[in-house]
Structure formats: structure tokens, C-alpha cells
N, C-alpha and C positions, 0 to 999 in steps of 0.2 A: 224282805223281798221289797222291792222296788216296783209302786204300782201306779206311781206319777212321775213325768219328766217336765220340766219347764223350760223351756227354749227361750234365750235370750238374746236380744241384737238391739242396737241403736234404735231405731224407727218402728219396729213392729209392722212393716208393710212388704218387706220383700223378702229376705234372707231368712229369718225364722218362719214365718208363713209356710216358706217352703222347705225347710227343714220339718216343722211340724208336721205337716204333710206326708212326706215321705217316712217320718219315724213312725207315725201311726199306722201306716200302712203295713208297716214290717212288724210292729210292735202292738197287735192287736189286741193283746191283752193288758195292756198299761195306756192309762190317759195321758195324754201328750196336750200340754198347751203352750202359749206362747205370749211374751210381754215385751216393751221395747223402754230402754233405758229414758229417753225422750220421745216418747210415743204422742203423736197426739189424738187423744182419746176419740174413737168411732170412725175415724177415715180406714176407707176401704181399703184394700189389699191392691198393691199395684198391678195395672193391669196387664205386664207383660210376666208377672210372677204366675197371674190368673191364667194365663193362656199357656205358660208351662207346663200347669198343672192339669189344665184342661185336657192337654194333648197325652197326658199320663192317666187320663181317666178318672182324674180327681177334682173336686169341686170345693173351693172355698170362697165362693161368692158372698156367703154371709160372714166371713170373717170381718171383722173389725179390729183396730188397732187399740190397744190398751197400755197404759204405762205400767212399769214394774212398780210395787209397793211390796212394804216390808213384810207384809201378811202371806205373799203370794210365794216368798222363800222360807217360811217357817211351817205353812199348813198345807194342808191337802186342796186343791182347787178343782 
């Protein structure tokens, strides 16, 4: 059974944090995380994406970009 989902995009600032939040809301029993192929580690989520999520009752204000590393693809994080 799948218990972890990793959402990947380029920067980990907009698309995949949105996908992460929406998936997590629908898949409450699964851990959903995200990372970016070229992410600048520690950068806050895009303000427009943050506002879109807030409008839907979701808060990712503590979300910070992280770069995809091999370990994320092969282990539970």
C-alpha cells in the first residue's frame, strides 16, 4: 500500500506546493511531500499560491522550497 507521495516540479514554489496541499487534503492517511529539481533551498512559497490555498482553508505559510535529492526518491521521508 502506498503511504507516501512525493510531488516534484522545477522550483518547489508554486505548482507542487499547491498539488501537495490539495492531495494531502484528499488523502488524509498518506504523507504528501514536495521537492523541486532546481529549487533554491529555504525559499518561501509563492505569495499567489499561498493566497489561493488560504482561500481554500489551507495554510502552507511554513512551506519552504527544497531541492530533490536521490534519497527522497528511494526512501520514506
